[in-house]
N, C-alpha and C positions, 0 to 999 in steps of 0.2 A: 556559334562561329561557323559560317558557311564553309564548306570544304574548299571552295575556290578562292577563299580570301585569306591572305597571309595574316597571322596574328601580330606581325611586327609592324604595326602602324606607328604614326608619329608620336602618339601618346605613350606607347610602349617604349619607343626609343628614348624619349625624354626621361621617363621613369628610370630606365636602366642607367643612362648616363649620369643622372643625379645620384643614384644609389651607389655607383662605383666610387664616387668621391666620399659620400657619407659613410660607407662601410669600409673604406680603405681597401679597395679591391683593384688590382691593375686591370683585369679584364675577365670576360666570360664568353662562353660560346653556348648557343642554344639550338636545339632541334625539336620540332613538334611533328608528331605523326597523327593524322586524322583520316580514317577510312583508307583510301589508296594514295593519299598525298602526304608529302613531307615538305616542311618549311624549315629553314635554318638561317641563322644570322649570328654574327660575332660582334663584340664591342670591346673597346679598350686596347690594352697592350699585352702582348705575349711575353715580351722581354724588354726591359729597360735598356736604352732610353726610348727606342722608337719602333721596335718590331711589332707590327699590328697583329692583333688577334684575328684568326680566321676560323671558318667552320671546319677546316681540316687540321687545325692545330692539335697536336697530340698531347694528352694529359695522362698522368698516372691516375687510373680510375679507382684505385684503392679498393674499398670493401664492396663495390658493385661487382667485383670479381666473384664474390661468393655464389651468386646465382648461376654463373657458368660452371662452377665446380659441382653444384647440385645437379645441373642439367647433364653434365658428364656422367655423374653417378647414375642418373636415371637411364641413360643410354647403355651403360655397362650392365645394369640390372636387366634391361631388355635383351641385350646380347646373350646373357647367361641362361635365359629360359630354356633353351634347347640343348644345354650342355649337361655333362654329368654332375656338375657342381653349381647349380643355380643359386643365386643370391637374391635377396629382396631388402626392402627398407628395414625390416626387423632383424636382419642378420647381424650378429655381434661382430664388432670390429676385431676382437681378439681371435675370432675363428679364422680370420684372413691374414692378419699380421701378428701372430701370437708372441713372437720373440721381441718385437719392437713396442707393441702397445701394452704397457703395464702401467696402471695408475696406482696411486698411493693407497687405494682402497680395493680389496680383492673383489667385492661384490660389483663395484663400478667397472673394474677391469673385465669381468665376465659378462656383464649385462648391458654395457653401453653399445647401442646399435648405430647403424649408418644414419638413420633419421634423427637420432639423438644428437649426433655430432653436427649435423647440418641445420639443426633448429635451435642450437644453443641451450639444450636441456641436459647436457651430460653431467652436470654437477661441478664441472671445472669453472673456477671463477675467471674473470676477465684478464687479469694480469696485463693491463695495457702497457705498463712501464717495462715489460719484458723486451720491448723493441729498443729500449735505451741501454739496459745492461746486458742484453743478449748478444751473442757473438755473431757479427755480420757474416762471418765465413762458415757458420754452422750449416750442415746439410739438413735436408728435410728429415732424414732418418735420425740425425743427432737430436733435432728438436723433439721428435716424437719420443725418443728414448729418455729424454730429460724429464718428461712428465711424471715419471714414477717417483720423483722427489718433490713434486708440487702438490700441496694439500688440496683435497677435494672439499668444497665448502657446502655441498648439498647432495643428497642422493639423486641418482639419475631420474629424469622425468618429473622432478618435483618443483623445479625453479628455473626461470629464464635467466641465464647469465651469459651475456654476449662475450664471446671469446674467439680470437683468431686462431688459437692453438689447435682447436678441433678441426678447423678447415685445413691446417697443415697436416694433421693426422689423415684426413681424407685424401689429400694430395698424395701422400706416401702410399696409402692403401690402393688408390686407383692406379698408380704407377706400378706397384707390385703386381696387381691383378691383371693389368693389360700388357705389361712388359714394355711400355713405352712412356716417354715423358708426357705429363699432362698437357703441356703446351702443344705437342704434336697431335694428341688426341683431339683437343679442342679445335685446332686448325683444320684437321681432316674432317671432323664430324659436324662442326658448327660454323666456324668462321668462313671457310671456303664455300660451303653450300649457300651461305647467306650473302656472299660477296663482301665480307668484312676484310678487305684487303689491306687495311692500315691498322690492324689490331695485333698487338704483340704481347709477349708474356713478361717483358721487362724493358726498362729504358735502355739497357745494354743491347738487347736484341733489336730495338727500334733504331738504334744508332748504326747498326751494321747494314741497314737498308739505306742506300744513298738517297732514295726518293723521300725518305721519312726523317732522316737525321736532322735536317734543318727545320723541321716542323715541331720539334719537341719544345713544350712551353717551359718557362722558368717559374719556379714557385717563390712566393714572397710572404713575409710576415711584417705587419706594421708594428714598430716598437714605439710606444708613446713616450714622450719626454716632456719636461716642463717647457711650455711655449710651443710645442709641436711634436715632432717625431721623425722617424726615418724608416726606410724600407730595409729589411734584412733579407738577403737572398738565401733561401734555404738550400741545404745540400740536395743533390740529386736523389730521387726516390728509388732506392734499390735495397730491398731486404730479401736476400736469397731464400731463406726458409719460408717466407710468407706465402709465396706461390699462389695456391688456391684460395688463400684468404684475402689477397689484395694486391696482386702483382701486375694485373693487366694494364697496358698502355694503349689508349685508343682515342678516337675523336667522336664528336656528336653525330657525325654523318654515319659512321659505322654503327654507333649505338642505336641510331634510328632504325637500322636494318634489324638489329636484335629486338628492339621494341616491337617492330612490325610483326616479327615471327611470334613473339609472346602473345600478341593480340589475335592473330589469325590462325596460328598453329597449322600451317600448310606445308612446312618444311621439316627440318630435323626434329622439331619438338611435337610433331603430330602424334597424338595419343599419349602425351606425357602430362596430362592434367594434374597428376598428383603433386607436381612441383609447387603448385600454389594452394594446396590444401593446408589450412592452418594446423600446426602441430602443438602449439602451446600459447596460452595467453600471457601477457606481460604487462606490468605497470610498476614503475618505480617512482616514488615521490621525488620530485625535483627534476624529473625528466621533462624535456620540452616536447610534448606529444601533440600532434594535430588533433583537434576535437573530433572524437569518434565514439560510437557506442561501445566499441571494444578496441583493444590493441592486441594483435596476435602476430605470430611468426610462423611462416611456412618453411620452405627449404631454400634459404638464401633470399627470402623476401619478407619484408614487413607487410602485414595485412591490416588494413583499416577500412572503415566505411565513411566516405566523405560525401555528405549530402545525398545519401541513399545509394551511392555507387560504390562497388567494390574497388578499392584502391590498393594496388600492389606496388611497393616502392622500396628503394634502398638508397642510402647515402653512402658516400665514401669520403674519408678524410685522411690526410697525411700532411705533415708540416709544410705549408705553402700551397696546398692543393685541396680542392673540394669538388665533389660530383654528386649528382642526384638524378636518378632514373626511376620512372614509374609509368603505370598505365591503368586506364579504366577500360576493362575488356568489353563491357556491355555497350560502351559508347565508341568503341574502336578508336580510342584516343590514347596517346602516350607522349612522353617527353624525355629528353636527355639534356642535362645542363652541366657545364663544367666551368670552374673558375680557378684562378691561380693565386689564391690566398685561403687561409683557414676561415676567415670571417666571411668568405663568399658563400659558405654553406647556408647561412640564413637568408641571404638574398636569393639563392637558388630555390629554397623552400617557398619564399614569398612569390617568386615568379611562377613557379609551378602551380601554386594556389590561384594566382591571377589568371593563368591560362585555363585552369579547370573551371573557374567561375565564369569566364567569358563563354565557355562551352555550355555550362549548366544554367546560365542566367543569373540575375540578381538574387541575393539571399533575402528571403522574405520571412525568416524565422528569427524573432527577437532574441530567443535563447541562444541560438547558434551565433548570431551576431555578437552577443556578449562574450561567448566562449572564444570566438575568433579574436576579439579585442584583447582578451587575456593572453591568448597564445602569442600574438604579436608583441604584447607588452614584455613578455619574457625575452623575446629577441632584443628588444631595446635595452633591457637590463644587461644582457650579454655584451652589447655594443658599448654601453657606458662603462662596464667593468673592465673590458679588455682593450678597447681602442683609445681610451683617454688616460691621461697621466693622473695618478692618485698618490700623492706623497705619503698618505697615511695607510697605504695598501698593506705594507709589510706588518705594521703593528696590528692591523685587523686580522691578518693571517695567523700571526703568533697567538692571538687570543682564541682564535677558532681551533687551532691545532693543539694548543696547550691551555685548556681552560683554568688549570690550577697553577699557572705560571707564577713564579716568585716575583714579588714586587717590593723592592727593586730586584731586577734579575741578578742571579748569582754568576760570577765569572766562571769560565771554563777552567777545569782543574790544571791542565797542562798547557805548555806553549803549543801553538797551533801546528808547528812542524812535527810534533809528536803524534799527531793524528794522521799524518800522511802515510799512505801505503796502499797496497792492493788487498782487497777483501773479496773472498770467494764464497759462493753458495754451493751446497752439495750437488745441486743440479748442474754445476759447471759454469754458471754465470758469475761475472766478476764486476767489482766496483772499484775503480782506481780513484782514491782520494788524493787531491793535489793542492798545492798553494798556487794561486794565480799571481799575476805580475804585481798586484797590489797587496799581496800577502794575505789574501782571504782564502778560506777553504772552499773547495768545489769538487765536483765529481766529473772527471774527464771522460765523456762518453763518445769521444771522437772515433773510437773503433767499435762503437755499438751499431746495432742494426739501423737505427736512425742516428747518424752522427750528431752530437750536440754537447752541451755543457750544462750541468746543474750547479748553480751557486748554492753554497751552504751558509745561510745567515744565522748567526748565533741568537738563540732565544733566551736560554738560561742554563747554567751548569753544562751538562753534556748534551743538551737538546738544541737542535738546529732545524731550520726550515730549508728543505731542498726544493729548488724551483728551476724549471727549464729557463735558460737564458733568453731564448727567442720565441719558442712555440707558445701560442695562445690556445692550443687545443684544450677543450674542456676536460678531456680524458687525462690530461697531463697537468692538472692543477698542482700547486705546491703541496708537498707531503711532509710529514714529521720524520725527522731523522734523530737517532740517538746513538751515541758512542758508549761502549762499555769498557771500563778500566778495571783491570784485575787487582788483586791485593798487592802485587808488586809494582803497581803504578804504570802498567803497560796497557795501551789501548789494544784490545784483542778482537773487538767486533763492532760492526755498525749495523743498526737496525733501521729499516725504512718501511713506513706505512704505505706500501705500494698497492695494496689491494683492498678496496672498500668492503668487499664481501667477507673479509676476515675480521671485520668489526673492530678495527683498531689494533689488531695483532700485527706486530711487525715481522717482516721477512728479514732474517739475520744473515749477515755475510761475515765469515771468519777471516781474520787477518792472515795473509799468506806471506811466507818468507820469500817466495819466488816472484 
């Protein structure tokens, strides 16, 4: 791709416009950096019915925030070198915030380091569903302190387990160490020097800026139905405790400035090469990974090798929003893509690959061609599973979650209203079980970090399937739920299989009188 030629030709435009309909995506925005040039273009709708997507439309950038938190840590480490208390990547977290950082395992508490937290190798499992039953009003410190009641699923530095919680820990650590909010530090040390003038640390913050308030995108999820489907407008993306794990709101133009700095390292990141040094290799069966000789994670970056080139990238996902940012440093090439639906993430991946292939030339390796075909086939399976109506879907989920399900199913023991109540976890999280307008059980997560609703579909006996009503996030697929009835015939607990790393073990919430 010549540096003087825009990648957004007629063929690219046609591909995107067709894909928006095929993948049920309202719109996307794209920026490409190559050498000293930046190209950008937007497609589709930012807000129904007719607000057009633009290249300065603001998106919740979700987990692409993690690289900024890692960069802030690197700057703090550099700042500490000439002080009486220098820190480095191997400094233990508990030596900096000992009262707040306590894990359920003493060894993990003492030995988990800054780089462990930033490379997902702390031993703490993902707990993706924490954003549903977690308190949206919890502070960063509250969230860090709650981890002492969360089980560790692996010793530190032995297993890659993607988790937002450790980036929340790092947010708290950085704020304690610097004495200022992380957003202020990032603005002063990274965003302002790079000219990222439309980057914020929350949707609320962006709304306060009159010049940006009207640029914020709306997020949507396609809900398939018999004979068609409809768009569901997702709640605004605001999870206060997430901060350094996924709170940034920005656009592809500002992100192109970030990508340029990552490629050239002439500004605030000059001399901070350790940010992209791989810390742990990862592979999980069932993951949709780009074909690469290896899959690794650095500090806020996934590390792959695409067609002989080092590729550093990270995606971001939130109900109704997707983002993908990456760069090939040896080719001085990078990209930032954002879309306003969950299903957009696969289109963003495909477009990034297309842009890289245009740069690198046609694939002439039959083995790689076959692997790429398999990779794209996994995308198609996701589309088929989530964007089309499947009346047999719930029966298949029941068989998957409960292989020994009674046939025919056994009725639940009590009347459904007897299951209604608030159930609490020792960590302080809570699950309100309610009856909906049709008399069916559900979990009202309207006050959770991501407001939503989980339907509870009866499987057999006290076993139910818990499913998000709107979100098609792969990380929030249906899970098993079980109620426990004591000898007096009272429902006292609900168990939810929220964490795959616990290998089927449920997280239990005790019924609360309050």
